[in-house]
Backbone as a ProteinNet text record, in pm:
[ID]
protein_1_A
[PRIMARY]
MDGGHHCLSINCTTMSSSISIRICETEEQILQAFPVMKQLRPQLVEPNFVQAIRQQEKESYRLVGLVVVANDASVTVAVAGVRIMTNLAFGKILYVDDLVVDEHQRSKGYGSKLFQWLLEYAKANGCGRLHLDSGVQRHGAHRFYLSDPQKMIIACHHFCREV
[TERTIARY]
-6672.7	-6653.6	-6599.1	-6600.8	-6559.3	-6407.5	-6331.4	-6187.4	-6121.1	-6182.9	-6124.8	-6158.1	-6228.8	-6267.6	-6392.7	-6404.1	-6525.2	-6643.5	-6753.8	-6874.1	-6977.4	-7040.1	-7145.3	-7276.7	-7382	-7514.2	-7601.6	-7672.9	-7761.2	-7902	-7996.1	-8136.4	-8213.8	-8296.9	-8382.6	-8524.3	-8620.6	-8758.9	-8845	-8930.8	-9031.8	-9167.3	-9272.8	-9407.5	-9430.6	-9379.5	-9413.2	-9299.3	-9175.8	-9064.5	-8948.4	-8853.4	-8731.3	-8612.2	-8499.6	-8375.8	-8271.1	-8196.3	-8080.9	-7961.8	-7845.4	-7720.4	-7633.4	-7580.8	-7505.3	-7402.8	-7304	-7211.9	-7283.8	-7285.7	-7352.4	-7262.1	-7308.1	-7226.3	-7281.1	-7412.1	-7470	-7482.3	-7491.9	-7511.6	-7639.4	-7744.2	-7870.8	-7854.3	-7782.4	-7759.5	-7677.5	-7577.3	-7492.8	-7576.1	-7656	-7739.4	-7845.2	-7894.3	-7993.4	-7931.4	-7801.2	-7731.4	-7698.1	-7704.7	-7661.2	-7731.7	-7865.6	-7929.3	-7882.4	-7853.7	-7805.7	-7660.5	-7577.4	-7436.9	-7424	-7510.1	-7504.5	-7528.1	-7600.1	-7620	-7488.1	-7397.8	-7266	-7166.4	-7177.3	-7082.4	-7158.7	-7198.6	-7285	-7222.4	-7093.2	-7027.9	-7051.2	-7100.9	-7121.6	-7234.6	-7218	-7323.9	-7356.9	-7485	-7530	-7469.8	-7457.7	-7403.1	-7262.4	-7184.8	-7047.1	-7033.1	-7142	-7133.3	-7087.3	-7148.8	-7111.8	-6965.6	-6924.5	-6785.8	-6689.3	-6725.5	-6640.3	-6628.7	-6739.7	-6736.9	-6651.2	-6670.8	-6592.6	-6442.7	-6403.9	-6262.5	-6208.2	-6284.1	-6238.4	-6234.7	-6323.9	-6322.5	-6188.6	-6121.9	-5989.5	-5887.5	-5920.2	-5832.5	-5888.8	-5969	-6027.2	-6150.6	-6202.1	-6323	-6444.5	-6533.6	-6662	-6771.2	-6879.3	-6995.1	-7093.9	-7135	-7225.8	-7355.8	-7467.5	-7597.2	-7685.5	-7756	-7860.1	-7991.5	-8064.2	-8186	-8305.8	-8409.2	-8535.3	-8635.6	-8698.8	-8801.8	-8935.3	-9028.7	-9163.6	-9262.8	-9370.9	-9475.6	-9419.1	-9333.3	-9273.3	-9186.1	-9145.8	-9054	-8928.6	-8813.9	-8688.7	-8624.1	-8574.8	-8512.1	-8381.8	-8274.7	-8148.3	-8155.5	-8137.1	-8149.5	-8016.5	-7914.6	-7782.5	-7677.3	-7563.5	-7455	-7321	-7227.7	-7089.7	-6998	-6890.6	-6784.9	-6664.5	-6613.1	-6506	-6396.2	-6280.1	-6170.5	-6085.3	-6039.1	-5946.5	-5806.5	-5726.9	-5591	-5496.4	-5369.8	-5266.6	-5166.1	-5130.1	-5025.9	-4937.4	-4825.2	-4728.5	-4782.8	-4864.1	-4912.8	-5011.6	-5099.4	-5209.9	-5222.5	-5146	-5162.6	-5280.7	-5351.1	-5464.8	-5589.9	-5652.9	-5770	-5880.6	-6000.6	-6110.4	-6119.6	-6096.2	-6106.4	-6240.5	-6315.3	-6446	-6427.7	-6440.4	-6431.1	-6557.4	-6670.8	-6801.5	-6895.8	-6977.2	-7080.2	-7190.3	-7310.1	-7419.8	-7553.7	-7644.5	-7783.2	-7866.9	-7964.6	-8053.8	-8106	-8101.3	-8137.9	-8281.2	-8368.1	-8507.6	-8526.8	-8419.4	-8428.2	-8338.9	-8283.9	-8192.1	-8266.8	-8195.3	-8248	-8348.9	-8335.6	-8421.3	-8340.6	-8212.4	-8127.5	-8053.6	-8075.6	-8009.8	-7858.8	-7814.6	-7671.2	-7602.1	-7663.7	-7605.3	-7600.5	-7706	-7707.4	-7595.9	-7580.8	-7476.3	-7338.1	-7320	-7191.9	-7156.2	-7251.5	-7226.1	-7190.5	-7256	-7222.7	-7077.5	-7036.6	-6899.8	-6798.7	-6829.8	-6741.1	-6728.4	-6838.9	-6835.8	-6759.8	-6777.9	-6706.4	-6556.2	-6517.7	-6376.2	-6319.7	-6392.9	-6347.3	-6336.8	-6436.9	-6437.1	-6322.1	-6270.8	-6160.9	-6026	-6018.9	-5892	-5837.9	-5924.2	-5882	-5881.4	-5782	-5773	-5849.2	-5878.1	-5945.8	-6030.5	-6123	-6200.8	-6160.7	-6127.9	-6088.3	-6179.4	-6201.4	-6271.1	-6230.6	-6243.5	-6228.3	-6366.4	-6389.8	-6518.6	-6494	-6562.3	-6546.9	-6570.4	-6492	-6501.5	-6638.9	-6713.8	-6845.5	-6957.2	-6930.5	-7034.2	-7055.9	-7102.8	-7119	-7214	-7322.7	-7415.4	-7348.5	-7269.1	-7196.1	-7097.1	-7031.5	-6933.9	-7001.4	-7118.8	-7192.7	-7224	-7265.1	-7295.4	-7171.6	-7057.6	-6936	-6886.2	-6903.1	-6851.5	-6947	-7073	-7173.3	-7168.7	-7242.3	-7262.9	-7362	-7351.1	-7250	-7127.1	-7117.8	-7004.5	-6871.7	-6869.3	-6754.3	-6622.8	-6628.3	-6505.4	-6432.6	-6304.1	-6223.9	-6163	-6127.8	-6056	-5907.9	-5852.5	-5717.8	-5610.5	-5649.5	-5549.7	-5618	-5540.1	-5588.8	-5547	-5633.9	-5604.5	-5579.2	-5466.4	-5430.4	-5429.4	-5462.5	-5456.4	-5415.4	-5373.4	-5331.9	-5345.8	-5396.5	-5399.7	-5259.6	-5234.1	-5101.4	-5110.4
-1162	-1087.9	-1175.2	-1306.4	-1389.7	-1406.2	-1335	-1332.9	-1468.3	-1561.9	-1693.1	-1789.6	-1744	-1832.4	-1908.7	-2029.4	-2107.7	-2036.6	-2035.4	-1969.7	-2075.5	-2060.7	-2152.3	-2076.9	-2143.8	-2086.4	-2189.3	-2146.6	-2236.8	-2181.1	-2266	-2227.8	-2331.3	-2282.9	-2369.6	-2315.7	-2403.2	-2359.3	-2430.8	-2352.9	-2409	-2373.5	-2408.3	-2380.2	-2231	-2145.3	-2004.1	-1913.6	-1963	-1876.9	-1959.7	-1890.7	-1956.1	-1874.3	-1941.5	-1878.4	-1900.4	-1796.7	-1813.6	-1742.9	-1799.3	-1740.5	-1721.3	-1600	-1568.4	-1459.5	-1453.3	-1341.3	-1223.9	-1110.9	-990.8	-927.5	-926.2	-873.9	-744.4	-731	-610.3	-500.4	-378.5	-265.5	-284	-335.1	-358.9	-460.3	-569.1	-670.9	-614.1	-534.8	-473.4	-377.1	-293.6	-199	-269.9	-382.7	-459.2	-511	-531.9	-581.3	-470	-345.2	-233.5	-224.3	-232.6	-216.3	-318.3	-439.3	-541	-512	-480.6	-451.6	-330.7	-233.8	-114	-148.3	-255.9	-297.1	-339.6	-395.3	-436.3	-321	-242.5	-133.7	-1	54.2	172.9	298.1	300.4	416.6	427.5	321.1	320.7	414.7	475.2	557.7	503.5	496.2	431.8	490.6	623.8	675.8	627.1	586.5	539.9	388.6	315.7	172.1	94.2	116.4	41.7	69.3	193.7	229.3	159.6	153	85.5	-63.5	-126.4	-269.1	-288.8	-205.3	-218.7	-203.4	-112.3	-94.9	-221.2	-276.7	-397.1	-518.4	-522.1	-633.1	-640.6	-526.9	-525.9	-597.6	-614.7	-681.4	-817.1	-878.2	-1012.4	-1022.1	-911	-911.1	-949.3	-1028.1	-1061.2	-1041.9	-978.5	-960.2	-1071.8	-1144.1	-1258	-1224.5	-1250.4	-1222.2	-1345	-1359.2	-1460.3	-1385.7	-1424.2	-1355.2	-1446.6	-1393.5	-1464.4	-1404	-1491.5	-1447.5	-1503.7	-1413.6	-1453	-1355	-1406.6	-1321.4	-1226	-1275.7	-1198.4	-1081.8	-1080.3	-978.6	-1047.9	-987.8	-1046.1	-950.5	-1008.8	-930.4	-998.4	-921.3	-973.1	-971.7	-1088.4	-1099	-1130.2	-1165.5	-1192.4	-1163.6	-1112.7	-1082.8	-1121	-1148.3	-1174.4	-1108.7	-1054.4	-1003.6	-1092.2	-1150.4	-1249	-1221.8	-1279	-1275.6	-1400.3	-1449.1	-1561.6	-1503.4	-1552.9	-1501.2	-1613.7	-1588.2	-1682.7	-1608.3	-1668.7	-1609.2	-1719.5	-1679.4	-1776.5	-1852	-1785.4	-1847.4	-1960.5	-1944.2	-2038.8	-2098.5	-2052.5	-2099.7	-2029.4	-2101.6	-2044.3	-2055.4	-1941.6	-1937.7	-1852.9	-1872	-1779.1	-1691.7	-1562.4	-1468.5	-1397.2	-1399.8	-1335.3	-1198.8	-1093.9	-956.7	-917.9	-959.6	-916.1	-1035.4	-1048.7	-1152.5	-1104.3	-1086	-1032.9	-1080.4	-1110.3	-1141.7	-1025	-984.1	-875.2	-899.4	-795.8	-810.8	-859.6	-839.5	-885.2	-1026.5	-1084.7	-1216.8	-1320.5	-1286.2	-1378.2	-1494.9	-1602.7	-1726.8	-1797	-1776.6	-1845.2	-1939.7	-1956	-2047.3	-1984.1	-1855.7	-1791.4	-1782.5	-1752.5	-1744.2	-1876.7	-1985.3	-2118	-2154.3	-2121	-2149.1	-2072.4	-1945.9	-1865.2	-1916.8	-1952.3	-2004.1	-2133.3	-2222.7	-2348	-2320.3	-2221.5	-2181.4	-2133.7	-2053.9	-2002.6	-2116.7	-2217.7	-2333.7	-2406.6	-2424.2	-2490.3	-2405.5	-2275.5	-2183.9	-2193.5	-2196.5	-2210	-2341.1	-2449.9	-2581.3	-2584.4	-2531	-2530	-2448	-2353.2	-2268.5	-2309.9	-2431.7	-2485.7	-2426.1	-2366.9	-2308.8	-2417.8	-2414.3	-2512.2	-2472.4	-2343	-2293	-2170.9	-2144.5	-2020.9	-1943.9	-1815.6	-1730.5	-1609.5	-1559.1	-1431.1	-1368.8	-1238.4	-1163.9	-1117.7	-1104.9	-1058.2	-961.8	-849.2	-749.7	-810.5	-769.1	-828.1	-808.3	-709.5	-681.6	-765.1	-842	-914.9	-1054.5	-1059.9	-1185.8	-1283.7	-1234.2	-1322.1	-1387.4	-1309.2	-1364.4	-1470.7	-1446.3	-1543.5	-1675.6	-1668.2	-1791.7	-1866.7	-1794.1	-1855.3	-1923.3	-1855.6	-1911.1	-2035.2	-2037.7	-2149.4	-2268.3	-2248.5	-2354.4	-2450.2	-2562.1	-2652.1	-2585.8	-2597.2	-2673.4	-2591.7	-2463.8	-2380.1	-2433.6	-2469.7	-2534.2	-2458	-2325.8	-2248.3	-2252.6	-2225.1	-2215.2	-2075	-2031.5	-1904.8	-1938.2	-1901.9	-1945.8	-1841	-1715	-1612	-1485.5	-1390.8	-1258	-1164.4	-1073.7	-975.2	-842.2	-782	-654.3	-546.2	-424.9	-315.2	-186.9	-89.6	39.2	142.6	258.2	367.7	417.9	464.3	518	664.3
1638.4	1761.2	1871.8	1856.9	1969.5	1977.7	1895.3	1909.9	1898.1	1824.4	1807.9	1918.9	2018.5	2127.9	2089.2	2142.4	2119.9	2183.2	2113.5	2163	2196.7	2311.9	2352.7	2356.2	2324.2	2338.2	2405.2	2508.6	2580.7	2573.3	2541.3	2540.7	2620.8	2714	2794.1	2783	2762.5	2750	2853	2917.1	3006.4	2948.1	3018.5	2969.2	2946.5	3036.4	3030.3	2984.4	2983.4	2945.6	2892.5	2833.8	2788.1	2836	2848	2893	2785.7	2755.4	2668.1	2730.9	2708.7	2755.8	2633.3	2619.4	2498	2525.9	2439.8	2441.7	2377.4	2445.3	2393.9	2289.5	2166.7	2057.8	2000.1	1992.4	1932.8	2038.1	1991.9	2082.3	2163.9	2100.3	2169.8	2284.1	2258.3	2361.2	2477.2	2444.5	2547.3	2632.4	2568.8	2644.1	2728	2679.7	2756.6	2886.3	2887.7	3006.7	3106	3062	3146.3	3281.7	3290.4	3422	3525.8	3483.1	3576.7	3614.2	3516.6	3544.9	3637.6	3622.6	3706.8	3854.4	3881.6	4021	4084.7	4004.2	4053.8	4046.2	3942.9	3915.6	3909	4025.1	4026.6	3965.1	3947.8	3889	3738.3	3676	3531.3	3491.5	3373.5	3315.7	3178.3	3148.2	3024.9	2897.2	2884.2	2757.9	2724.7	2825.7	2803	2805.1	2831.8	2855.7	2732.5	2619	2498.1	2463.1	2470.5	2440.2	2536.3	2665.4	2763.6	2732.6	2695.4	2659.2	2534.7	2434	2309.2	2336.1	2424.7	2458.6	2524.8	2618.5	2688.2	2595.2	2495.9	2399.4	2326.9	2308.5	2245.7	2332.6	2461.3	2556.6	2596.9	2511.8	2521.8	2611.6	2662.3	2746.1	2663.2	2723.6	2662.2	2766.2	2726.2	2811.7	2780	2882.6	2866.1	2936.3	2869.4	2929.3	2937	3050	3063.8	3045.2	2941.5	2901.7	2922.5	2985.2	3002.6	2905.5	2826.7	2732.2	2779.8	2804.9	2847.2	2787.4	2735.6	2676.7	2572.3	2485.6	2376.3	2423	2549.9	2601	2650.1	2624	2672.1	2771.2	2879.8	2985.9	3025.1	3030.3	3080.4	3232.6	3294.1	3439.9	3508.6	3432.6	3490.2	3384	3427.9	3334.9	3396.2	3308.2	3348.6	3247	3295.4	3209.1	3228.7	3121.4	3132.1	3031.3	3059.8	2963.3	2978.6	2867.3	2868.8	2871.9	2965.3	2979.2	3020.1	2999.6	3040	3126.2	3239.2	3322.7	3379.4	3434.5	3487.8	3607.7	3689.7	3812.3	3785.2	3685.5	3668.8	3529.3	3432.8	3295.5	3230.9	3145.4	3072.7	3160.2	3186.1	3274.2	3213.2	3262.6	3237.9	3361.6	3344.1	3455.4	3446.1	3555.8	3561.9	3626.6	3545.6	3595.6	3671.4	3618.1	3668	3666.5	3771.1	3774.6	3867.2	3812.5	3893.3	3838.7	3930.7	3898	3946	3866.5	3905.2	4046.6	4129.3	4270.5	4290.3	4192.2	4201.9	4147.7	4093.8	4031	4098.4	4212.3	4280.9	4342.4	4366.4	4426.8	4336.8	4205.6	4108.7	4020.8	4052.7	3977.4	3860.5	3834.4	3720.8	3740.1	3861.2	3887.7	3864.2	3908.9	3887.9	3740.3	3666.7	3522.1	3450.7	3485.1	3422.4	3462.2	3588.4	3635.5	3562.6	3546.7	3474.2	3328.3	3267.1	3130.6	3125.5	3224.3	3227.2	3239.7	3320.3	3331.9	3198	3129.2	2997.7	2895.7	2899.5	2810.3	2836.2	2964	2999.4	2944.4	2966.5	2919.7	2767.3	2699.2	2552.5	2495.6	2574	2528.8	2586	2642.3	2687.2	2816.2	2895.2	3022.8	3129.7	3216.2	3323.2	3448.1	3462.8	3582.6	3549.6	3639.5	3638.4	3763	3747.1	3859.7	3865.8	3986.9	4003.6	4135	4142.9	4267.4	4307.2	4437.1	4486.6	4601.2	4598.2	4704.1	4841.5	4939.4	5072.3	5136.1	5092.3	5149.3	5087.4	4984.9	4911.2	4969.6	5092.2	5164.8	5095	5038.6	4967.1	4847.4	4775	4660	4706.6	4819.5	4870.1	4904.7	4967.5	4998.2	4868.9	4766	4636.5	4578.7	4575.6	4515.9	4589.2	4721	4801.1	4807.6	4766.5	4778.5	4659.5	4673.9	4560.7	4467.7	4338.8	4265.1	4227	4269.5	4229.8	4285.5	4413.6	4478.2	4460.8	4464.6	4454.9	4588.6	4585.1	4706.1	4710.8	4829.7	4843.6	4826.5	4711.1	4675	4702.8	4718.8	4743.3	4793.2	4837.5	4872.7	4761.4	4727.6	4622	4691.4	4664.8	4725.2	4617.9	4657.5	4562.4	4634.2	4555.9	4609.1	4500.1	4535.2	4438.9	4414.2	4292.6	4258.2	4220.3
[MASK]
+++++++++++++++++++++++++++++++++++++++++++++++++++++++++++++++++++++++++++++++++++++++++++++++++++++++++++++++++++++++++++++++++++++++++++++++++++++++++++++++++++

């Protein structure tokens, strides 16, 4: 399912819980990510979610989940939707379509862990940069992207228009 891209898996264990970051491949893993993704994309409906992910996978999209396991229960607390692409402007890049941490789990380091995983995934797949767009209203996300250790810069403006 990884479309020839290098796959990374990270597991961290503490006394009371463990964290794993993985590409969501099974229907169960994809559905486990839905409640968090819906916080970023409220228009989504669960009955169509797996089908939407499968369609995007045909276009190199991968759904990545950060899962916390505690007391024999696993919960997805952060997700990212990414794709590896090549264009004339930037060469080969990892483009982040979606990146969100559950609103009840923010400021616990999960976003930074997932972001670092994405950087390693990009590097392992020969990408020179990581790119993402962020809605102009998402001020908290912007602070996160511009802070250490993310160190992103605002490199361009993204324009859109309905047709």
